[in-house]
C-alpha positions in Angstrom: 144.0 43.5 183.8 146.9 45.4 182.2 145.4 48.7 183.5 145.2 47.4 187.1 148.8 46.1 186.8 150.0 49.5 185.7 148.1 51.2 188.5 149.7 48.8 191.0 153.1 49.5 189.6 152.7 53.3 189.8 151.3 53.0 193.4 154.3 50.9 194.4 156.7 53.5 192.8 155.0 56.4 194.6 155.1 54.5 197.9 158.7 53.7 197.4 159.6 57.3 196.7 158.2 58.5 200.0 159.2 55.6 202.2 161.2 56.6 205.3 164.0 54.6 203.8 164.3 56.9 200.8 163.8 60.0 202.9 166.5 58.8 205.3 169.1 58.6 202.5 167.9 61.9 201.1 168.5 63.5 204.5 172.0 61.9 205.0 173.2 62.9 201.6 171.7 66.4 201.8 173.3 66.9 205.2 176.8 66.0 204.0 176.4 68.0 200.9 175.3 71.2 202.8 178.4 70.9 205.0 180.4 71.8 201.8 178.2 73.3 199.1 180.9 72.9 196.5 179.7 69.3 196.4 176.0 70.1 195.9 176.2 70.1 192.1 177.6 66.6 192.4 175.4 65.3 195.2 172.1 66.6 193.9 172.1 64.6 190.6 173.4 61.5 192.5 170.6 61.8 195.0 168.1 62.0 192.2 169.8 58.9 190.7 169.4 57.1 194.1 165.7 57.8 194.1 165.3 56.8 190.5 167.1 53.5 191.2 164.8 52.9 194.1 161.7 53.5 192.0 162.9 51.5 189.0 164.1 48.7 191.3 160.8 48.4 193.1 159.0 48.4 189.7 161.4 45.7 188.4 161.0 43.6 191.5 157.2 43.8 191.2 157.1 42.9 187.6 159.6 40.1 187.9 158.1 39.0 191.2 161.5 39.5 192.9 162.1 40.8 196.5 162.5 44.5 196.9 165.9 44.1 198.6 167.5 44.6 195.2 166.7 48.4 195.0 167.5 48.8 198.7 170.9 47.4 198.2 171.5 49.4 195.1 170.5 52.7 196.9 172.7 51.7 199.8 175.8 51.1 197.6 175.3 54.4 195.8 174.7 56.3 199.0 177.7 54.9 200.8 179.8 55.7 197.7 178.6 59.3 197.8 179.3 59.7 201.5 182.6 58.0 201.2 183.5 60.3 198.3 182.6 63.4 200.4 184.8 62.1 203.3 187.7 61.3 201.0 187.6 64.8 199.4 187.3 66.5 202.7 190.3 64.5 204.1 192.3 65.4 201.0 191.5 69.1 201.3 192.2 69.2 205.1 195.6 67.5 204.5 196.8 70.4 202.3 198.7 72.9 204.4 197.1 76.3 204.9 198.8 79.6 205.4 196.4 81.9 207.3 196.8 84.6 209.8 195.3 82.7 212.7 196.2 83.0 216.4 197.5 79.4 216.8 201.1 80.6 216.3 201.0 83.2 219.1 201.7 80.8 222.0 205.3 80.3 221.0 205.8 84.1 221.4 204.3 84.3 224.9 206.2 87.1 226.8 207.2 85.1 229.9 207.1 81.5 228.9 210.4 79.6 229.5 210.6 78.3 225.9 209.3 81.4 224.3 210.8 82.6 221.0 210.3 86.2 221.9 213.1 88.7 221.6 214.5 89.9 225.0 216.8 92.8 225.8 220.0 91.8 227.5 219.6 94.6 230.0 216.7 96.0 232.0 214.5 98.3 230.0 214.8 102.0 230.5 211.0 102.3 230.6 208.8 100.5 233.1 205.1 101.1 233.3 203.4 99.6 236.4 200.0 101.3 236.4 197.6 102.6 233.8 199.1 100.3 231.3 198.3 101.2 227.6 196.3 98.4 226.0 198.2 97.0 223.0 196.6 95.2 220.1 197.4 94.6 216.4 198.1 92.2 213.6 199.0 88.6 214.0 202.2 89.0 212.0 203.4 91.8 214.3 202.5 90.1 217.6 206.1 89.0 218.2 207.2 92.6 218.1 204.6 94.1 220.5 204.7 91.1 222.7 208.5 91.8 223.1 207.6 95.4 224.0 205.2 94.2 226.6 207.8 91.9 228.2 210.3 94.7 228.4 208.0 97.4 229.8 205.1 95.7 231.5 205.1 93.8 234.9 205.3 90.0 234.6 202.5 89.5 237.0 199.8 90.7 234.5 200.5 87.5 232.4 199.6 85.2 235.3 196.1 84.1 236.2 194.8 83.3 239.7 196.2 79.8 239.5 199.6 81.1 238.5 199.4 79.9 234.9 201.1 82.2 232.4 199.1 83.4 229.4 200.3 84.7 226.0 197.8 87.6 226.2 195.7 89.5 228.7 193.6 92.7 228.9 196.7 94.8 228.2 198.3 92.7 225.4 195.9 91.4 222.9 195.9 90.2 219.3 192.6 90.6 217.6 194.1 90.9 214.0 194.3 94.0 211.9 190.7 94.5 211.1 189.5 94.2 214.7 192.5 96.2 216.1 191.4 99.2 214.0 187.9 98.8 215.4 189.1 98.6 219.0 191.3 101.8 218.8 188.4 103.7 217.3 186.1 102.6 220.1 188.8 103.3 222.7 189.2 99.6 223.7 192.9 99.8 222.6 195.4 102.6 223.2 198.0 101.6 220.7 197.9 99.1 217.8 200.6 97.7 215.6 199.5 97.2 212.1 200.0 97.9 208.4 198.4 101.1 206.9 194.6 101.1 207.0 192.2 100.2 204.2 190.1 103.0 202.8 187.1 101.7 204.8 189.0 101.6 208.1 190.2 105.2 207.6 186.6 106.3 206.8 185.2 104.6 209.9 187.6 106.4 212.1 186.8 109.7 210.4 183.1 109.2 210.7 183.4 108.5 214.4 185.3 111.7 214.9 188.5 109.9 215.9 191.9 111.2 214.7 194.4 108.4 214.3 198.1 109.1 214.3 200.4 106.8 212.3 204.0 106.5 213.5 206.3 104.3 211.4 208.3 102.0 213.6 209.8 99.4 211.2 209.8 98.0 207.7 208.7 94.7 206.3 208.6 93.0 202.9 205.3 91.9 201.3 205.9 88.5 199.7 204.2 86.2 197.3 204.6 82.4 197.6 203.7 79.2 195.7 203.9 75.5 196.3 207.5 74.4 196.7 207.1 72.0 193.7 206.2 74.9 191.4 209.1 75.6 189.1 208.7 79.3 189.0 211.3 81.3 190.9 210.6 84.9 190.0 207.6 87.0 188.9 207.2 90.6 187.9 205.0 93.1 189.6 203.1 93.5 186.4 202.4 89.8 186.2 201.3 89.8 189.9 198.7 92.5 189.0 197.6 90.6 185.9 197.1 87.4 188.0 195.0 89.2 190.6 192.8 91.0 188.0 192.2 87.7 186.4 193.9 88.7 183.1 196.6 86.1 183.6 195.1 82.8 184.7 197.3 79.9 183.6 200.8 79.0 184.8 201.8 78.1 181.2 201.6 81.9 180.4 204.5 82.2 182.9 206.5 79.4 181.4 205.4 76.7 184.0 204.0 73.5 182.4 201.6 71.0 183.9 200.0 73.1 186.6 197.0 74.4 184.7 194.9 77.2 186.0 196.4 79.6 188.6 194.5 79.4 191.9 195.1 82.9 193.3 194.1 83.1 197.0 193.2 86.3 198.8 192.7 87.3 202.4 189.6 88.7 204.0 188.7 92.3 203.6 190.3 94.6 206.2 193.3 92.3 206.9 196.7 93.9 206.7 197.9 91.8 203.9 194.7 92.3 201.9 194.9 96.1 202.3 198.6 95.9 201.1 197.5 93.9 198.0 194.8 96.4 197.2 197.4 99.2 197.3 199.8 97.2 195.2 197.1 96.8 192.5 197.3 100.6 191.9 193.6 101.0 191.3 193.1 97.9 189.2 190.1 95.9 190.2 190.7 92.6 192.1 189.1 89.5 190.7 186.7 87.4 192.8 188.8 85.3 195.2 188.3 81.5 195.9 185.8 80.9 198.6 185.2 78.1 201.0 182.3 77.2 203.2 183.1 77.2 206.9 180.9 75.8 209.7 180.8 78.7 212.2 181.3 78.1 215.9 177.7 79.2 216.6 176.3 76.8 214.0 175.3 77.3 210.4 177.3 78.0 207.3 179.2 81.2 206.5 181.1 81.9 203.3 184.5 83.7 203.5 187.5 84.3 201.5 189.7 81.2 201.7 193.1 81.3 203.4 195.9 80.3 201.1 195.7 76.5 200.6 198.9 75.0 199.3 197.7 73.4 196.2 200.4 72.8 193.5 198.7 75.5 191.3 198.2 78.0 194.1 199.7 81.5 194.8 199.3 83.5 197.9 200.8 86.4 199.8 201.7 87.6 203.3 204.5 89.4 205.1 208.0 88.0 205.1 208.5 87.4 208.8 205.1 85.8 209.2 205.5 83.3 206.4 209.2 82.4 207.0 209.5 82.5 210.8 206.0 82.3 212.4 204.5 79.7 210.1 207.8 78.1 208.9 206.0 76.1 206.2 208.8 74.4 204.1 206.2 73.4 201.6 205.9 76.9 200.2 208.4 78.9 198.3 208.8 82.7 198.4 209.1 84.2 194.9 211.6 86.8 193.8 209.9 90.0 192.6 211.5 91.5 189.5 214.3 89.1 190.1 215.0 90.2 193.7 214.6 87.9 196.7 212.8 89.2 199.8 215.8 88.9 202.1 216.6 91.2 205.1 219.6 92.6 203.2 217.5 93.5 200.2 214.8 95.0 202.4 217.5 97.2 204.1 219.2 98.3 200.9 215.9 99.0 199.1 216.3 96.6 196.2 213.3 94.4 197.0 210.4 96.3 195.4 207.6 95.7 197.9 208.7 97.0 201.2 206.5 99.1 203.4 206.4 100.7 206.9 204.4 99.2 209.7 203.0 101.5 212.3 202.2 102.1 215.9 198.8 103.7 215.6 197.5 105.9 218.5 194.7 108.3 219.0 195.3 112.1 219.0 193.9 112.1 222.6 196.4 109.4 223.8 197.3 109.4 227.5 200.8 110.1 228.8 201.8 106.5 229.3 200.9 105.7 225.7 203.0 108.6 224.5 205.9 107.4 226.7 205.6 103.9 225.3 205.6 105.3 221.7 208.7 107.4 222.4 210.5 104.3 223.9 209.6 102.2 220.8 211.2 104.8 218.6 214.2 104.9 220.8 217.2 102.6 220.9 215.7 99.8 222.9 212.4 99.6 221.0 214.2 99.6 217.7 216.6 97.0 218.9 213.8 94.7 219.8 212.3 95.2 216.3 215.6 94.1 214.8 216.1 91.2 217.2 212.6 89.9 216.4 213.5 89.8 212.7 212.0 92.9 211.2 213.9 95.9 209.8 214.0 98.9 212.2 213.6 102.5 211.1 217.1 103.4 212.2 
């Protein structure tokens, strides 16, 4: 009889393991875990625990002649706890401000919107282009500059659709970000782009396509590093920045900051203007692997990319001064002094802030006449004035 009882217990356990109920919970937990694979190491053993509880509960219920609702309730409680934990963590992460170079800030710099923050000349522009308009593109951080150029030089009508609604961009003024702007000028989709200097790969792509790009400096901007506003650090040396981003320096206590633990050093995606600037700043030193996050893509599925700066208390990130202070205006981050010098306009102009670089109007060597006229105008008094009015440092 004991053998038959053992067989019945084993059969009950096997049936319990493969019941639709158990499979349903496995599916639910697996689905939530796959949406954020950082939780898979947690969810996988918990899912195994659920199944184990189900099996043992059924066996206990059979032996003790109790109803099988006990293991079902146990699995339900554990599963709800797992799913609730996933939701709670996701809500926490999403509540932390992010500083990325997205396009959501562009609307406030629409060229002809009534409440636009765009810089506007007090007088009529000396250059007006009404046909064969050069196609502008560029970095998000520089959009306020070249949108101001478009407002001064291009006809207002191109910013209105058939219903009369005004847009912040159109086929002649576009913001596809640095990486895509370099692609578009190589393919001929853009005539002039406004960006930081190219990455090694972007320069090589242009060369391999037989396209000669011409880089004209039109202004200066500071490259800045920032931390959570509650971080006690105020200044950092260039050497320590390099040590952080090689992974050599990885705890805030090494910089005299207590209680923040490991430094979470965010990076931008390859080919972005800020990432290319960081790579140049590293002076040949190899960057460490950046934090990653899983993002559900618009077309479905999971893609892994470098995470935008997430304002954890132990985080450090970087961008360009105007973008981080004026376009994003996140008062929960604090810009760091570099070698004891703050990234102010005054310190950019007098050359004391150590990380200042030119930004460029990039054209092709075979640029048409209207593109050349636009570039000459940008380098002239009115174009340089708009750069200064926007909040950047002009060349002259």
